[in-house]
C-alpha positions, 0 to 999 in steps of 0.5 A, a space after each residue: 722686714 729685712 733684704 735677706 741672701 735666700 736660695 729658690 729652687 727651679 718654681 722659685 719657691 724659697 728652700 733655705 733663706 740666708 747663707 746656706 749653713 753646711 755641717 761637716 763632720 769627721 771619718 777616717 779615710 779609708 784605704 782600698 779594702 775599706 781599712 781606715 788609713 793611718 799617718 805616721 804616729 799610728 793615728 786614723 788620717 781623718 777627712 772633712 766631709 759635708 754631711 748636708 749638701 746643698 741640693 742642685 739647682 739653687 739659686 741665689 737671690 734677694 727677698 725681703 724677710 719677716 719674723 712670723 709670730 712664731 719665731 720662724 723667718 718668713 718671704 713676705 707674702 707668704 700665705 702663712 702668715 695670713 691667719 686662716 679664716 675660720 671653716 664655719 662663722 661665729 654665729 653658725 659656730 653659736 646656733 650650732 651649739 646652741 642646738 646640740 647641747 641645750 645651751 641657750 642661743 645668748 649662753 652660746 653666742 658668749 661662748 665662742 665669743 669667749 674663743 678669741 677666734 678670728 672672725 668670718 
């Protein structure tokens, strides 16, 4: 776990971990008629423009950050870091599998165990 700078929205949710990384593009400067302006040598005058402005209302804060199993960064306590419980228990899955497949209850239980699902 590492303490890092985060940017939060008005509801307190983390929108960005670390400093905002602006992306700049070069674009020709246009005159009133929409034509590219040129310097003394005839080359277009280029302006550096932010292509991903930081959203309004973000507030700088500090938070404990954890690297998740997918390599992404998450605030400590983020529910995405907690494995989801299976919707059906291993026993119930084995019973349903045996009832629908012709497997014996023992074969179905062995197959479910081999799936290495998180236990309910």
